[in-house]
Structure formats: structure tokens, C-alpha cells
N, C-alpha and C positions, 0 to 999 in steps of 0.2 A: 627536869633535871635541875632547874633553879630551886627547888624545894627538898633537895635530898638531904638526909641527915646520915652522917655528916655531909656538910656542902662539899660539892666538887670544888677544887681549887681554881677551876676555869676551863672553859671549852669554847669552841668556836663552831658556828653553823653557816652553812650557805646553802642557796637553792640549786637543785640539780634537776636532771631529767633521767629517768630509768628507762632502760630497754632490756627486754628479755625474760621478765617474769610473767608474761601474759597480760591480757587486758580485761579479765573478767570483772574486775573492780574499777576499771578505767571510766572517766567521764567520756561523753560523746566527743568532746574537744580533744581529748588525750587520744582517743581511738583514731581521729581524723589524722593528727599530727604523728601518730606512730610512736609516741613517748609518754610517759606519765611523769607528774610532778613528784619529786622526791626531795628530801632534806638531808644533807651531809652534816653529821656532828663529829668533830675531832677534839679528842681530850687526851692529854698526856698524863698517864697514870701508872703506878706500879702494877704488876700482874694481879696481886690480890685484889687491889681497889678496882681493877678493870672487871675481874670476875664478879665482885660485889654490885657493881654498877649493872651489868648484864642480867644478873639475877633479879635485881630490883626491877629493871625495866620490864623483864618478862612476867614478873608478878604483878606489878601495878600499873604497867603502861604498854601492854602488848601492842604492837603495831604490826599489821599485815605487811608481808614481804620484807620484814627488816632484816637486813644483812650486816654483818660486822667482820672486822678481822683485827687481829692483835699483832703488832710487830714492834721489833725493839727500836728504842730511840737512843742513839749513841750520845746525843748532847741536847740540851735545851736550856734556853736563857733568854734574856731580853737584851736588846741593844740600848746603849745610852745614847741619848739624842746628843749630836754634836752640831755646830755651825758648819754649813757646808764649805767646801774650799772653793776658790775661784773657778778651778776646773769642774767642779760639781755644778756650780751655777752657770756654766758656759761663758765665763767671763775670763777675760785675760788678767794675769796677775799684775799688780802695779810693779814696775820695775824697780829694784832697789838702787839707789845712787852708788856709784863706784867711786870711792875716795881717790883711787889711783888714776882715774880717767882726766885727761888734760882738759883744761877749762877754756 
């Protein structure tokens, strides 16, 4: 997926364990554990781009037991980093002096 043309705008992967597709291709270790190693890939794409990516994977990088689903994304963005507030740091805020307080 790193070499796709045009390149994907970004995607995330993580390790997972699969259950339920049988164990014909599983290693001995996977058979003993009762689950097989899998990789999850998440990409936020338009419907047309998603269809193109699936077609490309099917033609050039077919993977046994590949499962996929497409679902709508109501919003997508990136948070801007900010300095944490004292509450977020588990610290007590510094009290502000009260000019009306008696000295």
C-alpha cells in the first residue's frame, strides 16, 4: 500500500488475531492458541478510491482470508496539540490573588 499510484493519503495498521475462518493455513502455534495472526488496515477514503484500492489489492496483492467492510465516516480531522491544563496534568491550579481580600 505504500507504493500505490496514486499514493494513499494515509492509513493505519495494527496487529490482530483472527477467529473463525478455519485453520487450514495456520501455523502449529496458531492452531494450539486457537487464533491466527492478522493485520488490520484502516484508511479513510472516498467510495471511488476505496473501490480502486480493493481492486488493486485483489489484482496485485491477493491475501488469503482478506475481509473488508466500507462504512460512512461522518467526520475526519486532526486535533491541534495544546498545552495541557493543570487539571489534565493532575495538578492544582495556582490560585489567583483576590484584590478585594483583606490583607
